[in-house]
MIVO-764357 format. One line per 10 residues: number of its first residue (from 1); their letters; for each residue x, y, z of N, C-alpha, C. Coordinates in nm, 3 decimals. Layout:
# residues N
NUM	A	X,Y,Z,X,Y,Z,X,Y,Z | ...
***
This chain:
# residues 341
1	MSRPRVLICG	5.945,5.594,8.675,5.981,5.730,8.703,5.972,5.838,8.855 | 6.003,5.842,8.904,5.952,5.928,9.011,5.929,6.080,8.884 | 5.830,6.124,8.974,5.766,6.282,8.947,5.822,6.342,8.956 | 5.854,6.450,8.875,5.914,6.636,8.907,5.889,6.681,8.995 | 6.004,6.659,9.104,5.999,6.762,9.281,5.938,6.897,9.185 | 5.862,7.044,9.231,5.833,7.125,9.245,5.818,7.236,9.386 | 5.861,7.326,9.398,5.840,7.375,9.497,5.807,7.490,9.483 | 5.686,7.529,9.576,5.677,7.663,9.600,5.718,7.722,9.702 | 5.759,7.830,9.671,5.799,7.958,9.736,5.753,8.093,9.732 | 5.730,8.038,9.832,5.562,8.146,9.936,5.436,8.152,9.911
11	DIVWAHDETE	5.379,8.284,9.880,5.223,8.269,9.856,5.188,8.246,9.741 | 5.036,8.127,9.819,4.974,8.098,9.699,4.823,8.135,9.792 | 4.768,8.266,9.792,4.621,8.277,9.816,4.483,8.238,9.755 | 4.515,8.219,9.620,4.346,8.238,9.579,4.395,8.053,9.525 | 4.484,8.064,9.417,4.495,7.945,9.296,4.506,7.847,9.380 | 4.435,7.815,9.499,4.463,7.589,9.569,4.375,7.563,9.438 | 4.303,7.508,9.429,4.276,7.447,9.362,4.339,7.431,9.221 | 4.409,7.563,9.152,4.431,7.553,9.034,4.586,7.468,9.080 | 4.648,7.468,9.186,4.787,7.498,9.178,4.755,7.317,9.183 | 4.664,7.197,9.237,4.631,7.081,9.285,4.598,7.039,9.051
21	QLLGSISEII	4.523,7.120,9.041,4.457,7.083,8.877,4.658,7.068,8.758 | 4.694,7.200,8.792,4.779,7.210,8.693,4.895,7.157,8.765 | 4.921,7.081,8.806,5.022,6.990,8.885,5.018,6.910,8.951 | 4.913,6.889,9.035,4.886,6.781,9.134,4.914,6.708,9.042 | 4.885,6.674,8.925,4.924,6.493,8.872,5.022,6.449,8.786 | 5.166,6.563,8.813,5.225,6.533,8.693,5.383,6.595,8.805 | 5.390,6.636,8.895,5.516,6.659,9.004,5.462,6.645,9.152 | 5.539,6.600,9.215,5.532,6.623,9.370,5.520,6.727,9.427 | 5.444,6.822,9.492,5.487,6.974,9.532,5.458,6.927,9.661 | 5.599,7.015,9.692,5.642,7.109,9.834,5.665,7.217,9.823
31	RMDSKSRSEF	5.604,7.236,9.970,5.583,7.388,10.052,5.711,7.392,10.143 | 5.730,7.540,10.098,5.894,7.615,10.135,5.861,7.669,10.260 | 5.867,7.581,10.368,5.879,7.665,10.523,5.964,7.659,10.581 | 6.081,7.697,10.555,6.214,7.747,10.585,6.144,7.832,10.626 | 6.238,7.858,10.822,6.198,7.983,10.858,6.327,8.100,10.845 | 6.439,8.047,10.749,6.570,8.174,10.737,6.619,8.069,10.541 | 6.756,8.171,10.554,6.803,8.180,10.406,6.890,8.067,10.461 | 6.945,8.055,10.581,7.042,7.919,10.638,6.984,7.730,10.590 | 6.830,7.815,10.683,6.789,7.673,10.669,6.724,7.660,10.540 | 6.712,7.770,10.431,6.674,7.670,10.328,6.807,7.617,10.214
41	LDNLKPGGKY	6.870,7.661,10.245,7.041,7.663,10.195,7.073,7.522,10.259 | 6.981,7.471,10.332,7.079,7.347,10.427,6.938,7.240,10.329 | 6.815,7.240,10.356,6.742,7.186,10.265,6.739,7.128,10.103 | 6.885,7.216,10.030,6.881,7.213,9.920,6.944,7.068,9.898 | 7.064,7.059,10.043,7.196,6.944,9.967,7.124,6.841,9.942 | 7.172,6.707,9.936,7.142,6.570,9.916,7.067,6.523,10.125 | 6.950,6.485,10.114,6.876,6.398,10.182,6.754,6.510,10.245 | 6.795,6.671,10.183,6.695,6.816,10.308,6.612,6.771,10.154 | 6.495,6.831,10.192,6.353,6.817,10.201,6.339,6.890,10.038 | 6.387,6.983,9.991,6.434,7.019,9.845,6.535,7.000,9.793
51	HGIVAIYRHN	6.590,6.877,9.813,6.701,6.852,9.706,6.604,6.790,9.605 | 6.649,6.840,9.405,6.627,6.748,9.362,6.514,6.793,9.310 | 6.469,6.907,9.333,6.335,7.048,9.325,6.432,7.088,9.134 | 6.337,7.044,9.065,6.343,7.104,8.908,6.242,7.230,8.879 | 6.171,7.238,8.941,6.143,7.335,8.870,6.038,7.447,9.029 | 6.063,7.566,9.053,5.964,7.697,9.154,5.884,7.781,9.118 | 5.788,7.781,9.178,5.712,7.871,9.150,5.741,7.977,9.281 | 5.818,8.080,9.240,5.809,8.219,9.312,5.791,8.260,9.350 | 5.701,8.360,9.479,5.635,8.486,9.467,5.741,8.566,9.590 | 5.783,8.699,9.571,5.824,8.829,9.649,5.784,8.801,9.814
61	SSADRIGVFD	5.678,8.755,9.871,5.643,8.718,10.005,5.735,8.549,10.073 | 5.866,8.513,10.031,5.943,8.441,10.023,6.051,8.508,10.007 | 6.050,8.616,10.013,6.203,8.685,10.037,6.215,8.705,10.173 | 6.118,8.765,10.295,6.072,8.803,10.412,6.168,8.669,10.475 | 6.151,8.562,10.457,6.229,8.437,10.524,6.366,8.420,10.456 | 6.384,8.372,10.338,6.529,8.373,10.260,6.554,8.446,10.207 | 6.540,8.618,10.161,6.562,8.705,10.095,6.565,8.671,9.932 | 6.607,8.745,9.864,6.596,8.737,9.694,6.679,8.644,9.652 | 6.659,8.607,9.576,6.735,8.527,9.483,6.811,8.588,9.388 | 6.949,8.576,9.503,7.079,8.693,9.452,7.217,8.558,9.354
71	GTLVDALAPS	7.275,8.609,9.360,7.413,8.498,9.314,7.378,8.353,9.383 | 7.428,8.413,9.524,7.482,8.324,9.590,7.383,8.188,9.627 | 7.241,8.262,9.639,7.077,8.201,9.642,7.084,8.072,9.498 | 7.091,8.118,9.385,7.174,8.041,9.254,7.193,7.972,9.250 | 7.358,8.021,9.318,7.398,7.874,9.263,7.418,7.777,9.295 | 7.305,7.804,9.468,7.319,7.693,9.561,7.144,7.581,9.475 | 7.064,7.687,9.365,6.966,7.632,9.299,7.007,7.539,9.139 | 7.142,7.608,9.129,7.200,7.535,9.063,7.211,7.395,8.964 | 7.223,7.292,9.066,7.238,7.162,9.036,7.118,7.062,8.980 | 7.021,7.153,9.044,6.930,7.105,9.002,6.806,7.145,8.924
81	VCWIAHNGAG	6.818,7.274,8.976,6.656,7.423,8.928,6.707,7.423,8.778 | 6.570,7.383,8.722,6.591,7.412,8.581,6.497,7.551,8.526 | 6.400,7.547,8.583,6.313,7.698,8.583,6.243,7.776,8.664 | 6.272,7.866,8.703,6.152,8.013,8.848,6.076,8.028,8.779 | 5.903,8.010,8.816,5.820,8.039,8.719,5.776,8.184,8.868 | 5.858,8.327,8.856,5.802,8.411,8.952,5.651,8.449,8.892 | 5.611,8.494,9.033,5.477,8.560,9.052,5.495,8.755,9.059 | 5.499,8.771,8.893,5.530,8.888,8.911,5.525,8.908,8.767 | 5.542,9.072,8.735,5.535,9.109,8.587,5.724,9.204,8.614 | 5.770,9.189,8.700,5.884,9.308,8.759,5.954,9.126,8.823
91	YDQIDVSACK	6.070,9.156,8.743,6.127,9.029,8.887,6.300,9.103,8.889 | 6.280,9.162,8.961,6.397,9.242,9.009,6.493,9.185,9.079 | 6.388,9.107,9.163,6.447,9.025,9.280,6.503,8.880,9.277 | 6.542,8.888,9.124,6.626,8.767,9.042,6.726,8.789,8.993 | 6.817,8.697,9.038,6.967,8.776,8.946,6.949,8.704,8.811 | 6.873,8.740,8.751,6.869,8.671,8.618,6.992,8.672,8.550 | 7.077,8.770,8.541,7.213,8.665,8.500,7.294,8.553,8.540 | 7.295,8.570,8.690,7.311,8.403,8.739,7.193,8.299,8.688 | 7.139,8.301,8.644,7.035,8.230,8.661,7.038,8.203,8.556 | 7.094,8.310,8.425,7.119,8.280,8.232,7.283,8.179,8.271
101	RHGIIVSNTP	7.348,8.265,8.346,7.513,8.124,8.378,7.490,8.024,8.369 | 7.331,7.992,8.439,7.363,7.850,8.468,7.258,7.755,8.375 | 7.193,7.770,8.324,7.120,7.784,8.211,6.965,7.752,8.264 | 6.901,7.821,8.381,6.814,7.818,8.468,6.653,7.927,8.432 | 6.582,7.906,8.334,6.491,7.972,8.262,6.416,8.027,8.342 | 6.411,8.182,8.361,6.314,8.271,8.424,6.171,8.312,8.321 | 6.106,8.293,8.405,5.972,8.364,8.336,5.881,8.456,8.467 | 5.794,8.512,8.426,5.680,8.581,8.480,5.576,8.596,8.516 | 5.467,8.701,8.444,5.292,8.738,8.460,5.263,8.866,8.413 | 5.327,8.875,8.261,5.303,8.971,8.165,5.142,8.972,8.127
111	GAVDDATATT	5.063,9.090,8.203,4.950,9.059,8.157,4.834,9.077,8.220 | 4.851,8.952,8.307,4.793,8.953,8.433,4.803,9.056,8.549 | 4.899,9.120,8.571,4.894,9.299,8.608,4.837,9.392,8.556 | 4.847,9.429,8.431,4.749,9.536,8.337,4.658,9.629,8.332 | 4.578,9.543,8.404,4.415,9.632,8.463,4.445,9.676,8.625 | 4.493,9.555,8.710,4.517,9.653,8.838,4.624,9.760,8.829 | 4.690,9.721,8.794,4.816,9.882,8.772,4.774,9.967,8.714 | 4.774,9.992,8.636,4.666,10.079,8.569,4.592,10.152,8.580 | 4.480,10.094,8.692,4.394,10.188,8.726,4.439,10.258,8.868 | 4.574,10.167,8.868,4.629,10.250,8.999,4.757,10.344,8.971
121	ALYLIISCLR	4.746,10.391,8.813,4.792,10.456,8.741,4.727,10.566,8.693 | 4.612,10.546,8.730,4.483,10.614,8.648,4.444,10.662,8.807 | 4.446,10.619,8.931,4.359,10.714,9.038,4.513,10.800,9.093 | 4.620,10.735,9.093,4.732,10.859,9.113,4.724,11.007,9.057 | 4.695,10.970,8.886,4.735,11.080,8.793,4.568,11.142,8.852 | 4.490,11.089,8.846,4.317,11.201,8.882,4.380,11.264,9.065 | 4.419,11.169,9.121,4.464,11.291,9.215,4.506,11.336,9.253 | 4.606,11.356,9.186,4.717,11.469,9.166,4.667,11.606,9.095 | 4.596,11.570,8.994,4.501,11.673,8.910,4.433,11.708,8.962 | 4.322,11.664,9.016,4.212,11.684,9.123,4.233,11.713,9.320
131	QFSRAERNIH	4.359,11.655,9.315,4.412,11.734,9.443,4.289,11.618,9.572 | 4.270,11.557,9.503,4.182,11.471,9.618,4.223,11.405,9.692 | 4.319,11.339,9.671,4.465,11.256,9.840,4.467,11.365,9.937 | 4.470,11.497,9.892,4.555,11.633,9.996,4.370,11.645,10.053 | 4.285,11.672,9.942,4.137,11.672,10.005,4.079,11.595,10.124 | 4.092,11.404,10.137,4.068,11.330,10.194,4.130,11.368,10.345 | 4.238,11.408,10.365,4.352,11.412,10.449,4.227,11.583,10.529 | 4.225,11.643,10.455,4.160,11.832,10.497,4.033,11.688,10.571 | 3.975,11.664,10.509,3.804,11.650,10.578,3.865,11.546,10.715 | 3.915,11.472,10.710,3.951,11.412,10.763,3.975,11.445,10.893
141	ANNWKRGLKP	4.023,11.576,10.851,4.133,11.624,11.025,3.961,11.721,10.992 | 3.910,11.779,10.995,3.878,11.844,10.969,3.821,11.999,10.918 | 3.916,11.971,10.816,3.990,12.077,10.755,3.891,12.165,10.646 | 3.819,12.120,10.564,3.710,12.144,10.470,3.832,12.122,10.389 | 3.801,12.240,10.289,3.893,12.306,10.188,4.004,12.358,10.211 | 4.044,12.369,10.354,4.184,12.473,10.347,4.301,12.390,10.282 | 4.374,12.510,10.230,4.476,12.532,10.169,4.505,12.400,10.036 | 4.421,12.427,9.977,4.401,12.342,9.841,4.351,12.441,9.696 | 4.484,12.409,9.632,4.515,12.466,9.518,4.439,12.438,9.368 | 4.413,12.566,9.309,4.315,12.545,9.197,4.323,12.376,9.074
151	AHDPSAKTLA	4.214,12.303,9.143,4.295,12.166,9.059,4.273,12.157,8.861 | 4.259,11.992,8.807,4.290,12.020,8.669,4.183,11.958,8.571 | 4.068,11.947,8.482,4.008,11.877,8.443,4.176,11.696,8.349 | 4.109,11.631,8.365,4.220,11.493,8.303,4.202,11.545,8.161 | 4.094,11.602,8.124,4.062,11.638,8.006,4.151,11.727,7.889 | 4.180,11.783,8.018,4.296,11.909,7.912,4.445,11.838,7.939 | 4.490,11.805,7.941,4.618,11.751,7.960,4.656,11.622,7.883 | 4.833,11.642,7.887,4.917,11.557,7.735,4.947,11.448,7.847 | 4.905,11.343,7.841,4.952,11.194,7.918,5.072,11.158,7.862 | 5.184,11.151,7.882,5.336,11.095,7.861,5.375,10.956,7.964
161	ILGLGGIGLR	5.319,10.869,7.879,5.408,10.726,7.926,5.516,10.747,7.849 | 5.595,10.653,7.987,5.739,10.609,7.966,5.691,10.412,7.964 | 5.764,10.327,7.872,5.709,10.263,7.835,5.571,10.165,7.828 | 5.528,10.185,7.646,5.422,10.128,7.665,5.427,9.952,7.654 | 5.454,9.905,7.781,5.439,9.755,7.744,5.249,9.813,7.803 | 5.185,9.648,7.825,5.101,9.593,7.838,5.012,9.699,7.977 | 5.106,9.727,8.070,5.075,9.827,8.200,5.021,9.913,8.110 | 5.148,9.973,8.032,5.095,10.095,7.944,5.023,10.132,7.891 | 5.007,10.061,7.791,4.909,10.044,7.676,4.764,10.074,7.772 | 4.689,10.003,7.850,4.572,9.999,7.923,4.566,10.107,7.957
171	LAELAHAFPM	4.696,10.104,8.026,4.634,10.274,8.104,4.654,10.418,8.001 | 4.656,10.366,7.903,4.681,10.481,7.717,4.481,10.503,7.718 | 4.467,10.298,7.710,4.320,10.312,7.670,4.236,10.415,7.765 | 4.229,10.342,7.913,4.146,10.435,8.044,4.160,10.572,7.980 | 4.306,10.665,7.974,4.289,10.800,7.998,4.204,10.803,7.859 | 4.236,10.782,7.712,4.180,10.823,7.671,4.048,10.827,7.639 | 3.985,10.776,7.755,3.811,10.791,7.795,3.778,10.931,7.821 | 3.902,11.006,7.882,3.831,11.132,7.939,3.818,11.194,7.822 | 3.869,11.295,7.698,3.988,11.215,7.658,4.070,11.307,7.705 | 4.179,11.221,7.732,4.351,11.292,7.745,4.405,11.279,7.583
181	RVVYHSRHPN	4.521,11.355,7.567,4.575,11.304,7.452,4.705,11.227,7.510 | 4.775,11.137,7.429,4.854,11.039,7.497,4.912,11.007,7.410 | 5.048,11.030,7.473,5.209,11.028,7.352,5.289,10.887,7.488 | 5.406,10.880,7.394,5.493,10.763,7.461,5.602,10.772,7.433 | 5.688,10.716,7.509,5.780,10.641,7.435,5.836,10.492,7.480 | 5.896,10.449,7.426,5.954,10.290,7.432,6.068,10.264,7.318 | 6.133,10.151,7.353,6.276,10.125,7.305,6.214,10.105,7.128 | 6.140,10.032,7.105,6.040,10.052,7.012,5.877,10.111,7.030 | 5.883,10.135,6.888,5.645,10.140,6.883,5.629,9.990,6.931 | 5.501,10.028,6.981,5.398,9.930,7.020,5.297,9.926,6.884
191	PSAPSWCEYF	5.350,9.774,6.854,5.255,9.752,6.736,5.102,9.727,6.753 | 5.051,9.715,6.895,4.916,9.730,7.021,4.895,9.859,6.952 | 4.941,9.958,6.900,4.910,10.115,7.005,4.774,10.140,6.906 | 4.710,10.232,6.893,4.615,10.246,6.854,4.643,10.391,6.799 | 4.572,10.436,6.672,4.678,10.551,6.617,4.590,10.684,6.738 | 4.602,10.701,6.782,4.546,10.886,6.903,4.655,10.791,6.968 | 4.754,10.748,6.971,4.879,10.748,7.126,5.001,10.718,7.062 | 5.008,10.876,7.047,5.154,11.006,6.951,5.304,10.883,7.018 | 5.354,10.798,6.929,5.496,10.697,6.961,5.665,10.854,6.928 | 5.698,10.859,7.014,5.774,10.975,7.035,5.960,10.858,7.073
201	AADRLDEMYA	6.066,10.903,6.926,6.162,10.832,6.958,6.233,10.856,7.049 | 6.394,10.805,7.009,6.433,10.826,7.186,6.500,10.956,7.093 | 6.528,11.033,7.011,6.551,11.127,6.952,6.485,11.248,6.971 | 6.408,11.200,6.992,6.241,11.277,7.027,6.182,11.286,7.184 | 6.251,11.243,7.242,6.225,11.195,7.398,6.291,11.360,7.479 | 6.292,11.442,7.415,6.339,11.562,7.550,6.177,11.649,7.482 | 6.108,11.653,7.344,6.020,11.693,7.303,5.881,11.605,7.306 | 5.903,11.522,7.410,5.825,11.431,7.471,5.783,11.503,7.594 | 5.927,11.517,7.648,5.854,11.512,7.791,5.818,11.736,7.817 | 5.857,11.759,7.666,5.837,11.903,7.708,5.720,11.930,7.669
211	QADILSVHVP	5.588,11.848,7.611,5.467,11.842,7.662,5.397,11.816,7.719 | 5.492,11.693,7.791,5.408,11.649,7.880,5.286,11.714,8.043 | 5.202,11.722,8.055,5.134,11.782,8.186,5.144,11.686,8.307 | 5.169,11.522,8.224,5.190,11.439,8.362,5.289,11.317,8.265 | 5.348,11.258,8.326,5.438,11.156,8.294,5.466,11.035,8.340 | 5.398,10.927,8.326,5.358,10.773,8.460,5.492,10.696,8.360 | 5.540,10.600,8.410,5.636,10.592,8.401,5.661,10.365,8.437 | 5.662,10.348,8.350,5.596,10.167,8.307,5.726,10.099,8.266 | 5.815,10.090,8.333,5.957,10.057,8.224,5.971,9.975,8.421 | 6.057,9.855,8.320,6.115,9.753,8.401,6.220,9.787,8.487
221	LRAETVGLVG	6.265,9.696,8.610,6.367,9.748,8.659,6.499,9.653,8.612 | 6.583,9.721,8.514,6.714,9.707,8.515,6.816,9.782,8.535 | 6.958,9.743,8.541,7.027,9.853,8.582,7.031,9.918,8.490 | 7.034,9.900,8.374,7.061,10.054,8.258,6.911,10.161,8.328 | 6.804,10.096,8.363,6.685,10.164,8.405,6.656,10.224,8.542 | 6.771,10.189,8.633,6.802,10.270,8.799,6.821,10.419,8.715 | 6.782,10.528,8.766,6.732,10.652,8.738,6.702,10.716,8.640 | 6.712,10.623,8.550,6.599,10.620,8.387,6.566,10.748,8.385 | 6.466,10.860,8.466,6.401,10.969,8.501,6.490,11.039,8.656 | 6.518,11.118,8.570,6.647,11.177,8.706,6.639,11.378,8.652
231	EREIRKLKRG	6.757,11.401,8.758,6.722,11.568,8.726,6.728,11.605,8.598 | 6.747,11.547,8.509,6.749,11.623,8.359,6.621,11.560,8.307 | 6.568,11.508,8.330,6.459,11.422,8.238,6.330,11.513,8.320 | 6.341,11.506,8.391,6.227,11.588,8.572,6.267,11.735,8.500 | 6.359,11.820,8.462,6.362,11.943,8.414,6.293,12.029,8.324 | 6.333,11.906,8.156,6.200,11.908,8.084,6.109,11.882,8.083 | 6.008,11.870,8.153,5.893,11.825,8.168,5.828,12.019,8.174 | 5.693,11.977,8.138,5.665,12.149,8.201,5.675,12.200,8.313 | 5.699,12.302,8.311,5.666,12.328,8.536,5.556,12.314,8.528 | 5.519,12.256,8.688,5.382,12.225,8.730,5.365,12.048,8.675
241	AVLVNTARGK	5.433,12.059,8.612,5.391,11.903,8.585,5.373,11.800,8.726 | 5.377,11.690,8.655,5.248,11.513,8.753,5.373,11.427,8.728 | 5.435,11.384,8.823,5.493,11.254,8.753,5.435,11.120,8.908 | 5.466,11.027,8.813,5.311,10.910,8.876,5.462,10.821,8.796 | 5.431,10.682,8.950,5.530,10.595,8.883,5.445,10.504,9.030 | 5.454,10.349,8.913,5.378,10.202,8.912,5.457,10.128,8.949 | 5.617,10.157,8.858,5.704,10.063,8.786,5.729,10.000,8.930 | 5.861,10.028,8.957,6.013,10.050,9.023,6.045,10.164,9.113 | 6.088,10.199,9.204,6.124,10.355,9.317,6.234,10.391,9.248 | 6.302,10.319,9.172,6.489,10.318,9.156,6.421,10.340,9.006
251	VIDEAAMIRA	6.351,10.367,8.960,6.385,10.416,8.836,6.365,10.532,8.829 | 6.300,10.634,8.918,6.305,10.777,8.934,6.449,10.815,9.058 | 6.510,10.957,9.014,6.611,10.947,9.074,6.569,11.041,9.201 | 6.527,10.990,9.269,6.401,11.019,9.433,6.478,11.195,9.507 | 6.553,11.194,9.536,6.688,11.301,9.590,6.623,11.433,9.466 | 6.616,11.422,9.278,6.583,11.512,9.198,6.399,11.504,9.237 | 6.432,11.468,9.260,6.219,11.430,9.219,6.127,11.482,9.360 | 6.214,11.503,9.494,6.237,11.582,9.578,6.230,11.697,9.532 | 6.354,11.744,9.552,6.395,11.905,9.502,6.350,11.991,9.342 | 6.256,11.934,9.261,6.128,11.922,9.220,6.062,11.978,9.284
261	LEDGHLSAVG	5.986,11.894,9.350,5.881,11.935,9.482,5.900,12.098,9.499 | 6.000,12.083,9.584,6.077,12.234,9.671,6.025,12.334,9.579 | 6.076,12.296,9.454,6.105,12.470,9.440,5.982,12.507,9.330 | 5.877,12.355,9.310,5.739,12.391,9.213,5.809,12.308,9.069 | 5.894,12.330,9.043,5.864,12.267,8.892,5.775,12.144,8.928 | 5.779,12.056,8.994,5.658,11.922,8.965,5.510,12.001,9.123 | 5.449,12.007,9.017,5.318,12.028,9.107,5.287,11.901,9.195 | 5.298,11.770,9.191,5.293,11.714,9.221,5.296,11.576,9.178 | 5.316,11.466,9.261,5.373,11.338,9.242,5.270,11.216,9.273 | 5.265,11.130,9.264,5.174,10.976,9.284,5.246,10.854,9.253
271	LDVYPDEPKV	5.283,10.819,9.357,5.334,10.745,9.386,5.333,10.605,9.433 | 5.380,10.470,9.379,5.295,10.332,9.496,5.454,10.240,9.494 | 5.505,10.295,9.449,5.629,10.214,9.472,5.783,10.330,9.526 | 5.823,10.251,9.614,5.995,10.356,9.648,6.095,10.267,9.670 | 6.228,10.347,9.598,6.336,10.299,9.639,6.354,10.193,9.732 | 6.339,10.150,9.855,6.326,10.046,9.986,6.234,10.071,10.064 | 6.155,9.950,9.999,6.053,9.951,10.049,6.128,9.836,10.188 | 6.028,9.850,10.229,5.870,9.935,10.275,5.924,10.063,10.367 | 6.054,10.100,10.369,6.065,10.232,10.404,6.047,10.291,10.305 | 5.945,10.421,10.345,5.938,10.554,10.310,6.023,10.698,10.302
281	NPRLYEFPQA	6.086,10.720,10.201,6.148,10.866,10.252,6.034,10.969,10.352 | 6.095,10.984,10.476,6.027,11.090,10.532,5.988,11.203,10.487 | 6.107,11.236,10.405,6.099,11.358,10.310,5.927,11.376,10.255 | 5.868,11.311,10.176,5.746,11.262,10.117,5.649,11.307,10.165 | 5.607,11.304,10.292,5.514,11.289,10.372,5.519,11.469,10.378 | 5.624,11.534,10.409,5.607,11.655,10.428,5.553,11.733,10.287 | 5.525,11.663,10.169,5.467,11.683,10.058,5.270,11.676,10.009 | 5.201,11.801,10.099,5.042,11.762,10.061,4.980,11.746,9.920 | 5.079,11.787,9.878,5.072,11.784,9.748,5.069,11.601,9.677 | 5.135,11.557,9.708,5.153,11.392,9.702,5.096,11.288,9.759
291	TLLPHMGTET	5.017,11.218,9.653,4.953,11.091,9.673,5.048,11.004,9.652 | 5.048,10.931,9.800,5.090,10.777,9.830,5.041,10.667,9.817 | 5.068,10.542,9.779,5.045,10.461,9.800,5.119,10.358,9.841 | 5.055,10.236,9.936,5.188,10.140,9.976,5.259,9.960,9.873 | 5.233,10.047,9.761,5.269,9.956,9.655,5.197,9.876,9.637 | 5.046,9.902,9.609,4.925,9.804,9.603,4.845,9.837,9.424 | 4.938,9.835,9.339,4.935,9.777,9.205,4.909,9.691,9.147 | 4.899,9.543,9.211,4.817,9.452,9.184,4.707,9.388,9.302 | 4.728,9.448,9.346,4.641,9.414,9.502,4.494,9.414,9.475 | 4.423,9.326,9.385,4.332,9.277,9.316,4.286,9.110,9.338
301	QESQRKMEVR	4.186,9.062,9.411,4.161,8.954,9.405,4.172,8.921,9.254 | 4.090,8.951,9.138,4.126,8.931,9.019,4.290,8.889,9.008 | 4.299,9.011,8.999,4.518,9.042,8.961,4.531,8.886,9.005 | 4.555,8.916,9.196,4.669,8.805,9.197,4.597,8.720,9.157 | 4.466,8.631,9.109,4.414,8.467,9.077,4.505,8.493,8.958 | 4.540,8.563,8.863,4.526,8.543,8.732,4.670,8.506,8.725 | 4.754,8.626,8.795,4.960,8.630,8.799,4.933,8.443,8.910 | 4.879,8.376,8.959,4.956,8.264,9.089,4.908,8.118,8.937 | 4.766,8.170,8.822,4.754,8.083,8.746,4.867,8.087,8.700 | 4.884,8.204,8.633,4.974,8.252,8.498,5.091,8.124,8.521
311	ALTNVRDYLT	5.188,8.187,8.687,5.331,8.114,8.698,5.293,7.977,8.720 | 5.106,7.950,8.796,5.151,7.783,8.801,5.131,7.704,8.647 | 5.071,7.796,8.516,5.106,7.718,8.428,5.219,7.705,8.380 | 5.281,7.797,8.378,5.462,7.771,8.317,5.511,7.632,8.383 | 5.443,7.683,8.507,5.549,7.527,8.588,5.501,7.411,8.501 | 5.396,7.401,8.458,5.304,7.294,8.399,5.358,7.284,8.228 | 5.381,7.377,8.149,5.403,7.384,8.010,5.577,7.366,8.046 | 5.683,7.394,8.143,5.747,7.333,8.104,5.848,7.185,8.108 | 5.700,7.159,8.251,5.690,6.934,8.269,5.634,6.918,8.180 | 5.548,6.993,8.099,5.495,6.874,8.000,5.528,6.877,7.846
321	KASGEDIVPE	5.549,7.048,7.792,5.658,7.141,7.659,5.778,7.116,7.684 | 5.825,7.125,7.787,5.945,7.162,7.823,6.006,7.344,7.777 | 5.907,7.394,7.796,5.876,7.539,7.695,5.744,7.582,7.807 | 5.747,7.723,7.736,5.689,7.835,7.861,5.628,7.946,7.756 | 5.520,7.973,7.763,5.444,8.174,7.730,5.562,8.251,7.741 | 5.607,8.263,7.881,5.645,8.386,7.905,5.799,8.426,7.988 | 5.892,8.349,7.909,6.033,8.323,7.930,6.071,8.526,7.951 | 6.163,8.583,8.076,6.158,8.785,8.036,6.212,8.744,7.939 | 6.277,8.899,7.912,6.314,8.917,7.714,6.473,8.884,7.777 | 6.565,8.900,7.853,6.704,8.845,7.835,6.691,8.712,7.866
331	MKGMKPKPAN	6.656,8.605,7.849,6.647,8.486,7.804,6.559,8.423,7.669 | 6.507,8.569,7.622,6.459,8.462,7.469,6.516,8.368,7.374 | 6.529,8.322,7.334,6.622,8.212,7.234,6.667,8.132,7.371 | 6.683,8.100,7.408,6.760,8.024,7.538,6.610,7.896,7.522 | 6.710,7.708,7.557,6.631,7.631,7.555,6.604,7.617,7.673 | 6.549,7.549,7.795,6.545,7.481,7.864,6.658,7.331,7.860 | 6.720,7.382,7.972,6.743,7.202,8.042,6.673,7.123,8.079 | 6.665,7.032,8.054,6.589,6.887,8.047,6.582,6.890,8.177 | 6.471,6.833,8.255,6.489,6.844,8.363,6.482,6.688,8.406 | 6.608,6.644,8.531,6.659,6.531,8.513,6.664,6.447,8.586
341	Y	6.477,6.346,8.605,6.447,6.300,8.761,6.359,6.173,8.675
***
């Protein structure tokens, strides 16, 4: 019997040895080298180099050549593909509904990104409160402390976390060390949350916003979370509050955020993500109190390796056990299709 064909779709930077260790003896590993979507789709057809693949390791870098895994691409994968192991906690570049319709399981890499993304959020919080980004730009321009406003100690502030998953919980732990007061809202209380981390249910969400000096956003991008933090939510925050986003750009209504910066309702923003990456709204450059990063949340060697290994492990588990630890929430309870090879 031939070995199952696995497609490596996108970058593997650190886990080359682990790729061979996890998959080399149990599968035929194929590297995606298509330069365009049309070439990729042609290679999925009978006789093509990707024909008959049963599992895919996917990295967002593949979108530069073949685009996102939208309905059209998923339809083309459906005849043989049973599992897509996405490298990343966020998986909004995959049409999960189309995958579900075809019985294709999608997994991600929760946990692997917690430290790197939480420390990015913490940096943005501190930079906004202490004006470090603005001060750094000053000194590079030989302006010393010109234009700096009164700064604030983190220990004097209340941090509200919207979405206390793995990243949000790690940020709470880091912030508590100052110590900051930490409050949070998720769809359900996190059973791992410590006693000092106060939960606000949906019917108390306005109360949480009203108490927040900093709102840090950590929810996945889904249809129901687009614009989740909009005009109403921003205006419920204290005047002079700080808004931090390391989740996805579209979760925040960017126009409402900019209006709040213009009139001073928000004193600062810290952003690692944007609605139309890599494009950044040029209006944001007009606000010296904005700390802006180019989506660096998971850009550490340690996190990148963990993410690669975790995604590859999900492929290995599917091939050897017809299961995986990291099936995305929309697919919980689905049983993977058997690989026909």
